All heavy atoms as an XYZ file, in Angstrom:
903
protein
N     -17.694     18.721    -20.983
C     -17.502     17.977    -19.797
C     -15.993     18.039    -19.451
O     -15.134     17.842    -20.308
C     -17.953     16.545    -20.058
C     -17.575     15.543    -18.981
S     -18.259     13.893    -19.090
C     -18.535     13.592    -20.784
N     -15.720     18.247    -18.174
C     -14.346     18.332    -17.736
C     -14.037     17.178    -16.814
O     -14.560     17.136    -15.718
C     -14.089     19.672    -17.047
C     -14.372     20.786    -17.973
C     -12.642     19.698    -16.552
C     -14.329     22.179    -17.336
N     -13.266     16.222    -17.327
C     -12.825     15.083    -16.438
C     -11.260     15.173    -16.417
O     -10.607     15.766    -17.241
C     -13.232     13.748    -17.079
C     -14.672     13.481    -17.224
C     -14.946     12.156    -17.942
C     -15.403     13.443    -15.870
N     -10.742     14.507    -15.359
C      -9.305     14.386    -15.284
C      -8.857     13.658    -16.512
O      -9.578     12.859    -17.107
C      -8.937     13.598    -14.062
C      -9.153     14.298    -12.722
C      -8.792     13.351    -11.574
O      -9.616     12.517    -11.251
O      -7.685     13.508    -11.073
N      -7.646     13.903    -16.971
C      -7.142     13.237    -18.149
C      -5.840     12.511    -17.743
O      -4.844     13.115    -17.531
C      -6.839     14.246    -19.237
C      -6.465     13.597    -20.560
O      -6.770     12.376    -20.755
O      -5.804     14.257    -21.337
N      -5.880     11.203    -17.585
C      -6.987     10.313    -17.684
C      -7.908     10.342    -16.437
O      -7.371     10.700    -15.359
C      -6.381      8.934    -17.904
C      -5.131      9.029    -17.142
C      -4.667     10.453    -17.306
N      -9.169      9.937    -16.522
C     -10.026      9.924    -15.403
C      -9.477      8.970    -14.334
O      -8.973      7.904    -14.652
C     -11.372      9.441    -15.873
C     -11.345      9.712    -17.360
C      -9.859      9.635    -17.759
N      -9.545      9.313    -13.103
C      -9.152      8.527    -11.954
C     -10.158      7.403    -11.738
O     -11.272      7.649    -11.372
C      -9.027      9.360    -10.705
C      -8.564      8.591     -9.436
O      -8.600      7.354     -9.447
N      -8.272      9.322     -8.405
N      -9.775      6.088    -12.041
C     -10.724      5.022    -11.864
C     -11.280      4.900    -10.474
O     -12.362      4.376    -10.264
C      -9.914      3.775    -12.300
C      -8.544      4.168    -12.384
C      -8.443      5.649    -12.455
N     -10.553      5.432     -9.413
C     -11.048      5.330     -8.090
C     -12.211      6.293     -7.820
O     -12.865      6.196     -6.795
N     -12.509      7.198     -8.728
C     -13.615      8.107     -8.612
C     -14.826      7.689     -9.388
O     -15.746      8.460     -9.605
C     -13.194      9.526     -9.023
C     -12.146     10.184     -8.156
S     -12.766     10.449     -6.466
C     -11.869      9.203     -5.529
N     -14.861      6.433     -9.848
C     -16.014      5.903    -10.658
C     -16.734      4.899     -9.862
O     -16.175      4.002     -9.213
C     -15.499      5.302    -11.959
C     -14.834      6.368    -12.831
C     -16.617      4.589    -12.716
C     -14.160      5.842    -14.059
N     -18.057      5.084     -9.817
C     -19.009      4.045     -9.236
C     -19.705      3.407    -10.424
O     -20.286      4.151    -11.268
C     -20.006      4.662     -8.259
C     -19.285      5.246     -7.036
C     -21.057      3.663     -7.865
C     -20.173      5.946     -6.110
N     -19.598      2.118    -10.591
C     -20.213      1.430    -11.654
C     -21.218      0.394    -11.107
O     -20.812     -0.430    -10.275
C     -19.109      0.728    -12.494
O     -19.679      0.088    -13.632
N     -22.441      0.454    -11.597
C     -23.447     -0.460    -11.007
C     -24.372     -1.031    -12.147
O     -24.898     -0.255    -12.925
C     -24.345      0.401    -10.105
C     -25.619     -0.266     -9.606
C     -25.381     -1.403     -8.732
C     -26.706     -1.938     -8.222
N     -26.659     -3.214     -7.599
N     -24.413     -2.379    -12.195
C     -25.299     -3.011    -13.102
C     -26.639     -3.000    -12.451
O     -26.832     -3.557    -11.361
C     -24.897     -4.471    -13.430
C     -25.740     -5.107    -14.481
C     -25.161     -6.481    -14.825
C     -26.013     -7.146    -15.908
N     -25.467     -8.443    -16.340
N     -27.625     -2.438    -13.075
C     -28.991     -2.216    -12.458
C     -29.812     -3.545    -12.367
O     -29.859     -4.281    -13.383
C     -29.731     -1.154    -13.198
C     -29.079      0.206    -13.155
C     -29.808      1.250    -14.052
C     -28.975      0.763    -11.735
N     -30.426     -3.760    -11.245
C     -31.236     -4.879    -11.054
C     -32.738     -4.462    -11.008
O     -32.983     -3.278    -10.907
C     -30.935     -5.623     -9.742
O     -31.253     -4.741     -8.669
C     -29.435     -5.976     -9.658
N     -33.623     -5.436    -11.024
C     -35.042     -5.164    -10.955
C     -35.313     -4.433     -9.600
O     -36.131     -3.490     -9.572
C     -35.816     -6.459    -11.002
C     -37.288     -6.313    -11.007
C     -38.012     -7.644    -11.006
C     -38.236     -8.050    -12.410
N     -39.061     -9.269    -12.595
N     -34.654     -4.787     -8.538
C     -34.861     -4.162     -7.214
C     -34.348     -2.711     -7.299
O     -35.018     -1.834     -6.696
C     -34.098     -4.959     -6.142
O     -34.596     -6.355     -6.157
C     -34.336     -4.320     -4.779
N     -33.213     -2.468     -7.896
C     -32.736     -1.141     -8.035
C     -33.750     -0.160     -8.718
O     -33.922      0.980     -8.407
C     -31.429     -1.047     -8.866
C     -30.242     -1.753     -8.188
O     -30.144     -1.721     -6.979
O     -29.398     -2.297     -8.931
N     -34.458     -0.737     -9.713
C     -35.371      0.088    -10.531
C     -36.741      0.157     -9.779
O     -37.451      1.119     -9.982
C     -35.502     -0.504    -11.864
C     -34.245     -0.454    -12.744
C     -34.383     -1.270    -13.980
C     -33.859      0.943    -13.016
N     -37.053     -0.717     -8.940
C     -38.318     -0.747     -8.198
C     -38.222      0.119     -6.963
O     -39.219      0.676     -6.505
C     -38.771     -2.176     -7.888
N     -37.078      0.155     -6.385
C     -36.879      0.913     -5.121
C     -35.709      1.909     -5.285
O     -35.611      2.573     -6.275
C     -36.566     -0.139     -4.003
C     -37.731     -1.058     -3.781
C     -37.491     -2.001     -2.636
N     -38.588     -2.919     -2.557
C     -38.403     -4.139     -2.138
N     -37.232     -4.519     -1.729
N     -39.433     -4.965     -2.070
N     -34.812      1.858     -4.297
C     -33.625      2.751     -4.385
C     -32.460      1.904     -4.822
O     -32.472      0.666     -4.619
C     -33.315      3.387     -2.989
O     -33.049      2.356     -2.025
N     -31.560      2.518     -5.569
C     -30.436      1.813     -6.145
C     -29.392      1.599     -5.054
O     -28.914      2.566     -4.402
C     -29.886      2.449     -7.378
C     -29.330      3.789     -7.105
C     -28.797      1.580     -8.054
N     -28.923      0.323     -4.860
C     -27.893      0.020     -3.942
C     -26.518      0.187     -4.650
O     -26.379     -0.277     -5.770
C     -27.989     -1.417     -3.442
C     -29.237     -1.571     -2.455
C     -29.295     -2.947     -1.874
C     -30.471     -2.973     -0.932
N     -31.647     -3.617     -1.482
N     -25.633      0.890     -4.022
C     -24.341      1.221     -4.694
C     -23.246      0.280     -4.212
O     -23.256     -0.120     -2.999
C     -23.981      2.646     -4.360
C     -24.977      3.737     -4.831
C     -24.609      5.109     -4.300
C     -25.029      3.722     -6.349
N     -22.267     -0.033     -5.056
C     -21.178     -0.928     -4.619
C     -20.421     -0.283     -3.455
O     -19.970      0.865     -3.519
C     -20.318     -1.050     -5.832
C     -21.107     -0.583     -6.982
C     -22.160      0.370     -6.411
N     -20.259     -1.007     -2.381
C     -19.700     -0.478     -1.099
C     -18.260      0.011     -1.284
O     -17.905      1.121     -0.900
C     -19.757     -1.599     -0.043
C     -19.389     -0.997      1.312
C     -19.700     -2.095      2.390
C     -19.456     -1.543      3.811
N     -19.896     -2.499      4.778
N     -17.408     -0.817     -1.843
C     -16.007     -0.517     -1.973
C     -15.807      0.771     -2.819
O     -15.059      1.678     -2.453
C     -15.193     -1.669     -2.505
C     -13.672     -1.412     -2.479
C     -12.885     -2.611     -2.843
N     -13.207     -2.981     -4.238
C     -13.206     -4.247     -4.655
N     -12.905     -5.228     -3.859
N     -13.509     -4.539     -5.871
N     -16.401      0.793     -3.982
C     -16.284      1.959     -4.913
C     -16.849      3.224     -4.234
O     -16.294      4.313     -4.305
C     -17.068      1.672     -6.205
C     -16.435      0.657     -7.067
C     -17.278      0.337     -8.285
O     -18.331      0.884     -8.490
N     -16.828     -0.602     -9.023
N     -17.966      3.084     -3.540
C     -18.621      4.268     -2.878
C     -17.695      4.750     -1.786
O     -17.538      5.964     -1.629
C     -20.012      3.898     -2.369
O     -20.785      3.360     -3.477
C     -20.736      5.067     -1.777
N     -17.188      3.907     -0.971
C     -16.300      4.309      0.157
C     -15.091      5.070     -0.405
O     -14.604      6.027      0.212
C     -15.809      3.110      0.979
C     -16.957      2.604      1.861
C     -16.554      1.431      2.715
C     -15.904      1.971      3.999
N     -15.684      0.920      4.984
N     -14.529      4.637     -1.572
C     -13.407      5.328     -2.141
C     -13.799      6.745     -2.550
O     -13.077      7.711     -2.295
C     -12.864      4.568     -3.370
O     -12.482      3.246     -2.958
C     -11.666      5.283     -4.008
N     -14.953      6.900     -3.225
C     -15.392      8.205     -3.611
C     -15.670      9.112     -2.352
O     -15.312     10.258     -2.374
C     -16.738      8.055     -4.447
C     -17.470      9.412     -4.583
C     -16.418      7.509     -5.826
N     -16.164      8.511     -1.301
C     -16.461      9.349     -0.107
C     -15.237     10.012      0.480
O     -15.350     10.988      1.184
C     -17.189      8.461      0.952
C     -18.549      7.974      0.598
C     -19.097      7.043      1.699
C     -19.525      9.152      0.351
N     -14.056      9.451      0.237
C     -12.816     10.051      0.766
C     -12.582     11.415      0.116
O     -11.862     12.227      0.666
C     -11.589      9.226      0.491
O     -11.372      9.075     -0.918
C     -11.714      7.805      1.106
N     -13.214     11.741     -0.999
C     -13.095     12.970     -1.733
C     -14.290     13.819     -1.697
O     -14.418     14.857     -2.359
C     -12.619     12.699     -3.200
C     -11.340     11.962     -3.318
S      -9.925     12.907     -2.689
C      -9.719     14.136     -3.920
N     -15.324     13.408     -0.908
C     -16.576     14.139     -0.818
C     -16.668     14.927      0.459
O     -16.515     14.400      1.537
C     -17.737     13.072     -0.899
C     -19.101     13.704     -0.881
S     -20.453     12.484     -0.918
C     -20.386     11.875     -2.611
N     -16.918     16.207      0.280
C     -17.152     17.025      1.438
C     -18.372     16.586      2.255
O     -19.433     16.383      1.616
C     -17.374     18.518      1.083
C     -16.115     19.152      0.419
O     -14.998     18.665      0.588
N     -16.352     20.196     -0.368
N     -18.219     16.303      3.534
C     -19.326     15.859      4.339
C     -19.670     14.398      4.022
O     -20.810     14.002      4.451
N     -18.778     13.651      3.466
C     -19.098     12.229      3.109
C     -18.788     11.295      4.258
O     -18.280     10.226      4.036
N     -19.148     11.623      5.500
C     -18.960     10.743      6.621
C     -20.181      9.827      6.831
O     -21.284     10.141      6.370
C     -18.790     11.597      7.931
O     -20.022     12.321      8.212
C     -17.656     12.552      7.787
N     -19.904      8.736      7.476
C     -21.027      7.795      7.769
C     -22.114      8.458      8.527
O     -23.309      8.244      8.237
C     -20.419      6.595      8.608
O     -19.390      5.975      7.769
C     -21.548      5.593      8.878
N     -21.778      9.282      9.451
C     -22.816     10.011     10.298
C     -23.718     10.910      9.430
O     -24.913     10.875      9.550
C     -22.113     10.851     11.372
C     -21.391     10.072     12.430
C     -19.975      9.600     11.966
O     -19.406     10.285     11.098
O     -19.519      8.565     12.446
N     -23.089     11.654      8.526
C     -23.823     12.542      7.559
C     -24.754     11.712      6.688
O     -25.824     12.099      6.338
C     -22.924     13.433      6.801
C     -22.315     14.562      7.567
O     -22.804     14.870      8.654
N     -21.297     15.195      7.073
N     -24.136     10.610      6.166
C     -24.903      9.824      5.204
C     -26.032      9.023      5.821
O     -26.994      8.615      5.161
C     -23.933      8.860      4.443
C     -22.912      9.562      3.567
C     -21.978      8.563      2.946
C     -23.631     10.411      2.519
N     -25.975      8.791      7.187
C     -27.106      8.098      7.794
C     -28.333      9.046      7.799
O     -29.402      8.521      7.694
C     -26.730      7.607      9.170
C     -25.862      6.426      9.099
C     -25.444      5.900     10.493
O     -25.603      6.607     11.509
N     -24.859      4.701     10.472
N     -28.098     10.329      7.901
C     -29.198     11.314      7.763
C     -29.565     11.468      6.275
O     -30.638     11.666      5.888
C     -28.729     12.658      8.408
C     -29.798     13.708      8.164
C     -28.496     12.483      9.842
N     -28.480     11.453      5.411
C     -28.666     11.673      3.965
C     -27.980     12.893      3.535
O     -28.008     13.913      4.227
N     -27.273     12.817      2.426
C     -26.576     13.936      1.858
C     -27.054     14.162      0.449
O     -27.055     13.255     -0.365
C     -25.065     13.648      1.861
C     -24.212     14.770      1.231
C     -22.750     14.552      1.382
C     -21.902     15.589      0.676
N     -22.299     16.988      0.829
N     -27.441     15.392      0.195
C     -27.930     15.748     -1.196
C     -26.669     15.884     -2.098
O     -25.663     16.519     -1.789
C     -28.603     17.123     -1.110
C     -29.274     17.544     -2.407
C     -30.039     18.817     -2.247
O     -31.168     18.751     -1.760
O     -29.465     19.873     -2.622
N     -26.760     15.193     -3.259
C     -25.684     15.276     -4.259
C     -26.316     15.519     -5.587
O     -27.437     15.109     -5.885
C     -24.813     13.971     -4.269
C     -23.998     13.750     -3.025
C     -25.641     12.732     -4.583
N     -25.530     16.226     -6.491
C     -25.927     16.483     -7.834
C     -25.394     15.416     -8.721
O     -24.261     14.931     -8.588
C     -25.409     17.833     -8.269
C     -25.958     18.971     -7.431
C     -27.057     19.660     -8.130
C     -27.439     20.901     -7.323
N     -28.817     20.842     -6.889
N     -26.186     15.037     -9.749
C     -25.696     14.119    -10.840
C     -25.983     14.861    -12.127
O     -27.112     15.150    -12.460
C     -26.469     12.793    -10.781
C     -26.174     12.123     -9.356
C     -25.953     11.869    -11.922
C     -26.953     10.871     -9.192
N     -24.944     15.071    -12.920
C     -25.053     15.730    -14.203
C     -25.011     14.781    -15.374
O     -24.251     13.840    -15.399
C     -23.906     16.730    -14.369
C     -23.742     17.810    -13.331
C     -22.587     18.719    -13.647
C     -24.996     18.650    -13.196
N     -25.944     15.043    -16.296
C     -26.056     14.264    -17.546
C     -25.726     15.311    -18.671
O     -26.621     16.032    -19.119
C     -27.378     13.643    -17.758
C     -27.491     12.884    -19.024
O     -26.596     12.931    -19.835
O     -28.561     12.296    -19.250
N     -24.410     15.346    -19.067
C     -24.054     16.313    -20.048
C     -24.609     15.988    -21.418
O     -24.881     16.911    -22.245
C     -22.517     16.438    -20.174
C     -21.927     17.262    -19.062
C     -21.092     16.689    -18.107
C     -22.133     18.607    -19.018
C     -20.500     17.480    -17.146
C     -21.573     19.411    -18.031
C     -20.725     18.848    -17.106
O     -20.196     19.614    -16.147
N     -24.898     14.736    -21.743
C     -25.346     14.377    -23.031
C     -26.785     14.928    -23.252
O     -27.076     15.501    -24.302
C     -25.323     12.836    -23.230
C     -23.834     12.364    -23.280
C     -26.042     12.375    -24.495
C     -23.673     10.883    -23.195
N     -27.626     14.722    -22.232
C     -29.053     15.160    -22.331
C     -29.192     16.600    -21.812
O     -30.265     17.195    -21.932
C     -29.965     14.241    -21.668
C     -29.944     12.832    -22.226
C     -30.505     12.798    -23.639
O     -31.421     13.620    -23.970
O     -30.057     11.962    -24.446
N     -28.205     17.131    -21.175
C     -28.278     18.485    -20.615
C     -29.155     18.537    -19.357
O     -29.787     19.586    -19.100
N     -29.178     17.499    -18.557
C     -30.043     17.468    -17.345
C     -29.150     17.420    -16.105
O     -28.035     16.885    -16.127
C     -30.985     16.276    -17.369
C     -32.021     16.347    -18.386
N     -32.083     15.378    -19.414
C     -32.981     17.251    -18.677
C     -33.089     15.697    -20.203
N     -33.649     16.844    -19.817
N     -29.722     17.905    -15.096
C     -29.088     17.793    -13.727
C     -30.138     17.191    -12.744
O     -31.258     17.588    -12.772
C     -28.645     19.189    -13.235
C     -28.085     19.190    -11.863
C     -27.717     20.557    -11.403
O     -26.716     21.142    -11.937
O     -28.404     21.121    -10.586
N     -29.666     16.217    -11.960
C     -30.546     15.549    -11.015
C     -29.972     15.797     -9.592
O     -28.821     15.922     -9.395
C     -30.590     14.045    -11.276
C     -31.068     13.792    -12.689
C     -30.124     13.486    -13.703
C     -32.382     13.744    -13.053
C     -30.509     13.245    -15.004
C     -32.817     13.485    -14.337
C     -31.859     13.250    -15.357
O     -32.246     12.993    -16.571
N     -30.899     15.849     -8.650
C     -30.478     15.908     -7.249
C     -31.055     14.642     -6.564
O     -32.262     14.327     -6.636
C     -31.052     17.180     -6.570
O     -30.588     18.286     -7.288
C     -30.683     17.236     -5.133
N     -30.162     13.896     -5.887
C     -30.525     12.675     -5.234
C     -29.978     12.766     -3.796
O     -29.028     13.512     -3.549
C     -30.075     11.421     -5.967
C     -30.686     11.305     -7.327
C     -28.539     11.314     -6.050
N     -30.517     11.906     -2.970
C     -30.013     11.859     -1.572
C     -29.186     10.517     -1.468
O     -29.716      9.461     -1.768
C     -31.165     11.773     -0.557
C     -32.052     13.021     -0.699
C     -30.640     11.650      0.843
C     -31.314     14.355     -0.436
N     -27.968     10.702     -1.098
C     -27.093      9.546     -0.880
C     -27.086      9.220      0.610
O     -26.986     10.045      1.476
C     -25.608      9.937     -1.241
C     -24.527      8.932     -0.979
C     -24.737      7.623     -1.693
C     -23.139      9.509     -1.364
N     -27.382      7.926      0.842
C     -27.538      7.507      2.246
C     -26.690      6.234      2.493
O     -26.376      5.528      1.607
C     -29.021      7.123      2.552
C     -29.940      8.229      2.440
C     -31.370      7.797      2.941
N     -32.306      8.815      2.765
C     -32.521      9.824      3.572
N     -31.818      9.978      4.623
N     -33.508     10.683      3.262
N     -26.357      6.117      3.804
C     -25.654      4.898      4.324
C     -26.610      4.377      5.404
O     -26.967      5.092      6.325
C     -24.284      5.222      4.862
S     -23.485      3.807      5.515
N     -26.975      3.115      5.259
C     -27.833      2.455      6.244
C     -26.996      2.068      7.490
O     -25.760      2.115      7.449
C     -28.533      1.184      5.712
O     -27.560      0.301      5.330
C     -29.402      1.539      4.540
N     -27.639      1.731      8.515
C     -26.949      1.369      9.789
C     -26.051      0.136      9.537
O     -25.037     -0.010     10.273
C     -27.969      1.090     10.929
C     -28.592      2.336     11.406
C     -29.630      2.104     12.506
O     -29.629      0.941     13.038
O     -30.360      3.028     12.795
N     -26.376     -0.696      8.598
C     -25.539     -1.893      8.377
C     -24.481     -1.623      7.294
O     -23.850     -2.553      6.789
C     -26.420     -3.124      7.979
C     -27.243     -2.886      6.736
O     -27.142     -1.828      6.064
N     -27.996     -3.892      6.383
N     -24.220     -0.342      6.953
C     -23.169      0.077      6.080
C     -23.366     -0.102      4.604
O     -22.426     -0.129      3.806
N     -24.656     -0.153      4.200
C     -24.885     -0.250      2.744
C     -25.308      1.189      2.215
O     -25.979      1.925      2.857
C     -26.063     -1.156      2.487
C     -25.707     -2.591      2.819
C     -26.799     -3.582      2.476
C     -26.334     -4.967      2.855
N     -27.379     -6.001      2.631
N     -24.835      1.456      1.030
C     -24.991      2.769      0.429
C     -26.047      2.703     -0.687
O     -26.095      1.737     -1.436
C     -23.668      3.275     -0.182
C     -22.600      3.441      0.857
C     -21.660      2.454      1.115
C     -22.501      4.597      1.612
C     -20.700      2.589      2.035
C     -21.523      4.798      2.570
C     -20.622      3.707      2.786
O     -19.656      3.877      3.733
N     -26.861      3.738     -0.739
C     -27.852      3.788     -1.811
C     -28.323      5.248     -2.073
O     -28.103      6.133     -1.283
C     -29.130      2.927     -1.424
C     -29.891      3.457     -0.235
N     -30.986      4.281     -0.395
C     -29.736      3.311      1.047
C     -31.455      4.587      0.811
N     -30.673      4.023      1.720
N     -28.900      5.429     -3.279
C     -29.534      6.668     -3.582
C     -31.004      6.531     -3.210
O     -31.659      5.571     -3.580
C     -29.519      6.968     -5.070
C     -28.135      7.373     -5.569
C     -27.700      6.979     -6.824
C     -27.308      8.223     -4.854
C     -26.439      7.380     -7.316
C     -26.079      8.635     -5.313
C     -25.647      8.186     -6.539
N     -31.482      7.522     -2.484
C     -32.866      7.516     -2.024
C     -33.709      8.540     -2.846
O     -33.775      8.402     -4.079
N     -34.216      9.584     -2.141
C     -35.058     10.553     -2.807
C     -34.342     11.116     -4.010
O     -33.181     11.394     -3.945
C     -35.370     11.680     -1.893
C     -36.268     11.219     -0.695
O     -36.732     10.099     -0.678
N     -36.544     12.120      0.233
N     -35.088     11.294     -5.107
C     -34.513     11.793     -6.340
C     -34.148     10.684     -7.329
O     -34.081     10.948     -8.546
N     -33.888      9.496     -6.856
C     -33.537      8.398     -7.713
C     -34.655      8.044     -8.732
O     -34.424      7.818     -9.903
C     -33.092      7.174     -6.918
C     -33.039      5.918     -7.665
C     -33.801      4.798     -7.538
C     -32.097      5.625     -8.746
N     -33.442      3.858     -8.498
C     -32.417      4.320     -9.212
C     -31.129      6.341     -9.379
C     -31.709      3.704    -10.255
C     -30.424      5.718    -10.460
C     -30.735      4.475    -10.865
N     -35.866      8.097     -8.200
C     -36.987      7.683     -9.047
C     -37.124      8.678    -10.264
O     -37.308      8.229    -11.408
C     -38.304      7.703     -8.250
O     -39.399      7.305     -9.022
N     -36.988      9.920     -9.963
C     -37.039     10.944    -11.119
C     -35.935     10.685    -12.096
O     -36.158     10.712    -13.327
C     -36.927     12.372    -10.516
O     -37.994     12.568     -9.616
C     -36.902     13.413    -11.586
N     -34.755     10.444    -11.598
C     -33.559     10.236    -12.471
C     -33.720      9.004    -13.295
O     -33.537      9.014    -14.553
C     -32.303     10.173    -11.604
C     -31.048      9.952    -12.467
S     -29.604      9.939    -11.358
C     -28.534      8.907    -12.281
N     -34.121      7.854    -12.691
C     -34.222      6.590    -13.412
C     -35.292      6.682    -14.481
O     -35.140      6.105    -15.600
C     -34.404      5.410    -12.508
C     -35.773      5.351    -11.879
C     -35.974      4.161    -10.992
C     -37.385      4.196    -10.406
N     -37.589      3.242     -9.368
N     -36.380      7.369    -14.185
C     -37.504      7.464    -15.155
C     -37.104      8.383    -16.307
O     -37.382      8.140    -17.464
C     -38.760      7.922    -14.461
C     -39.318      6.850    -13.574
O     -39.173      5.627    -13.831
N     -40.005      7.273    -12.494
N     -36.455      9.533    -15.922
C     -36.012     10.461    -17.019
C     -35.036      9.836    -17.950
O     -35.084     10.075    -19.151
C     -35.409     11.708    -16.337
O     -34.951     12.614    -17.313
N     -34.104      8.994    -17.389
C     -33.103      8.401    -18.307
C     -33.578      7.071    -18.866
O     -32.883      6.474    -19.680
C     -31.863      8.123    -17.429
C     -31.103      9.336    -16.935
C     -30.022      8.953    -15.903
C     -30.513     10.117    -18.074
N     -34.832      6.683    -18.539
C     -35.389      5.457    -18.986
C     -34.464      4.238    -18.782
O     -34.216      3.446    -19.665
C     -35.811      5.538    -20.496
C     -36.715      4.409    -20.902
O     -37.437      3.878    -20.120
N     -36.629      4.080    -22.199
N     -33.942      4.168    -17.586
C     -32.968      3.060    -17.218
C     -33.718      1.743    -17.136
O     -34.851      1.624    -16.716
C     -32.331      3.375    -15.938
C     -31.383      4.623    -15.886
C     -30.910      4.906    -14.514
C     -30.299      4.486    -16.866
N     -33.026      0.712    -17.618
C     -33.587     -0.680    -17.693
C     -32.707     -1.633    -16.891
O     -31.483     -1.440    -16.703
C     -33.662     -1.089    -19.168
C     -34.451     -0.164    -20.060
C     -35.924     -0.119    -19.711
O     -36.513     -1.149    -19.493
N     -36.520      1.037    -19.669
N     -33.332     -2.737    -16.529
C     -32.656     -3.790    -15.872
C     -31.501     -4.289    -16.720
O     -31.656     -4.479    -17.938
C     -33.593     -4.961    -15.530
C     -33.014     -6.154    -14.808
C     -33.969     -7.223    -14.517
O     -35.233     -7.071    -14.805
O     -33.555     -8.244    -13.973
N     -30.314     -4.488    -16.165
C     -29.178     -4.989    -16.858
C     -28.271     -3.929    -17.355
O     -27.108     -4.141    -17.746
N     -28.754     -2.694    -17.480
C     -27.922     -1.499    -17.899
C     -26.888     -1.258    -16.828
O     -27.123     -1.447    -15.675
C     -28.722     -0.291    -18.151
C     -29.501     -0.285    -19.512
C     -30.127      1.034    -19.712
O     -29.450      2.009    -20.118
O     -31.381      1.181    -19.477
N     -25.769     -0.677    -17.245
C     -24.710     -0.286    -16.311
C     -24.762      1.228    -16.178
O     -24.658      1.935    -17.168
C     -23.367     -0.776    -16.790
C     -23.395     -2.282    -16.795
C     -22.319     -0.285    -15.815
C     -22.135     -2.987    -17.320
N     -24.880      1.626    -14.922
C     -24.844      3.063    -14.611
C     -23.438      3.437    -14.153
O     -22.940      2.816    -13.138
C     -25.836      3.391    -13.468
C     -25.918      4.851    -12.939
C     -26.379      5.791    -14.098
C     -26.789      4.927    -11.780
N     -22.763      4.247    -14.852
C     -21.392      4.708    -14.500
C     -21.462      6.155    -14.098
O     -21.861      7.023    -14.822
C     -20.476      4.525    -15.698
C     -20.159      3.070    -16.044
O     -19.751      2.345    -15.129
N     -20.445      2.702    -17.212
N     -20.933      6.437    -12.808
C     -20.944      7.754    -12.318
C     -19.477      8.120    -11.929
O     -18.819      7.359    -11.186
C     -21.823      7.808    -11.054
C     -23.295      7.504    -11.228
C     -23.970      7.396     -9.904
C     -23.934      8.565    -12.128
N     -19.004      9.228    -12.377
C     -17.737      9.730    -12.083
C     -17.853     10.846    -11.057
O     -18.712     11.778    -11.238
C     -17.054     10.270    -13.316
C     -15.706     10.943    -13.061
C     -14.582     10.136    -12.883
C     -15.613     12.296    -12.979
C     -13.356     10.696    -12.683
C     -14.344     12.877    -12.714
C     -13.249     12.060    -12.507
O     -12.051     12.666    -12.317
N     -17.109     10.763     -9.919
C     -17.175     11.782     -8.898
C     -16.152     12.909     -9.267
O     -14.962     12.750     -9.229
C     -16.846     11.252     -7.498
C     -16.879     12.293     -6.479
C     -15.824     12.801     -5.748
C     -18.044     13.040     -6.054
N     -16.252     13.720     -4.914
C     -17.635     13.971     -5.063
C     -19.397     13.049     -6.384
C     -18.454     14.803     -4.412
C     -20.245     13.899     -5.766
C     -19.814     14.808     -4.793
N     -16.715     14.095     -9.616
C     -16.007     15.240     -9.940
C     -15.680     15.974     -8.599
O     -16.524     16.772     -8.190
C     -16.785     16.124    -10.938
C     -16.085     17.453    -11.163
O     -14.954     17.733    -10.745
O     -16.737     18.332    -11.868
N     -14.589     15.610     -7.943
C     -14.378     16.100     -6.584
C     -14.077     17.607     -6.553
O     -14.327     18.263     -5.609
C     -13.277     15.350     -5.929
C     -11.894     15.432     -6.620
C     -10.989     16.449     -6.276
C     -11.526     14.515     -7.540
C      -9.764     16.501     -6.882
C     -10.311     14.603     -8.181
C      -9.434     15.582     -7.843
O      -8.240     15.669     -8.432
N     -13.594     18.153     -7.693
C     -13.382     19.630     -7.684
C     -14.689     20.416     -7.596
O     -14.724     21.472     -7.010
C     -12.640     20.007     -8.922
C     -11.213     19.490     -8.939
C     -10.445     19.836    -10.210
C      -9.098     19.206    -10.261
N      -8.360     19.435    -11.526
N     -15.746     19.908     -8.267
C     -17.027     20.575     -8.253
C     -18.041     19.870     -7.358
O     -19.221     20.273     -7.263
C     -17.547     20.612     -9.678
C     -16.765     21.540    -10.539
O     -16.492     22.656    -10.226
N     -16.203     20.991    -11.635
N     -17.636     18.798     -6.667
C     -18.447     18.049     -5.757
C     -19.775     17.631     -6.330
O     -20.857     17.966     -5.830
C     -18.675     18.878     -4.442
C     -17.381     19.048     -3.647
C     -16.862     17.813     -2.981
O     -17.513     17.221     -2.169
N     -15.709     17.336     -3.392
N     -19.675     16.838     -7.464
C     -20.869     16.389     -8.134
C     -20.527     15.075     -8.921
O     -19.355     14.907     -9.258
C     -21.444     17.397     -9.044
C     -20.472     17.851    -10.125
C     -20.886     19.121    -10.833
O     -21.857     19.755    -10.509
N     -20.129     19.518    -11.917
N     -21.517     14.273     -9.199
C     -21.318     13.135    -10.096
C     -21.635     13.585    -11.547
O     -22.462     14.410    -11.788
C     -22.311     12.032     -9.680
C     -21.898     11.267     -8.478
C     -22.640     11.421     -7.317
C     -20.903     10.296     -8.490
C     -22.287     10.667     -6.125
C     -20.566      9.606     -7.342
C     -21.274      9.775     -6.174
N     -20.923     12.909    -12.455
C     -21.183     13.094    -13.871
C     -21.480     11.714    -14.419
O     -20.716     10.739    -14.169
C     -19.969     13.663    -14.583
C     -19.675     15.017    -13.985
C     -20.180     13.718    -16.083
C     -18.320     15.651    -14.445
N     -22.567     11.521    -15.136
C     -22.850     10.286    -15.782
C     -21.895     10.069    -16.968
O     -21.732     10.969    -17.833
C     -24.323     10.262    -16.305
C     -25.271     10.410    -15.189
C     -24.594      8.960    -17.115
C     -26.720     10.624    -15.579
N     -21.196      8.952    -16.984
C     -20.220      8.662    -18.066
C     -20.660      7.335    -18.776
O     -21.434      6.575    -18.293
C     -18.790      8.557    -17.584
C     -18.612      7.512    -16.432
C     -18.328      9.893    -17.112
C     -17.177      7.263    -16.066
């Protein structure tokens, strides 16, 4: 895994998972997500309203997931399609913290 040394805390999205996140799509913290979007190619509100495909790498398990990052009309960010596959594969539970690092050089998230 190649991360900046030290990792830039501004490129991390950290989310404590709720029952709703696991039953539907995961809502992402707005401030953290907006900071990451400044380093994401095509990370504009207009593009995200349609949905942007992003990769999420799990180096520990050796898996790669593709999810759709969206922004709703009221400015909330969430993972849509692909989230269900990822959460089930990782066996994520309510109360767990999902930490994602935006690797802007490779334009992908890394689970940390």
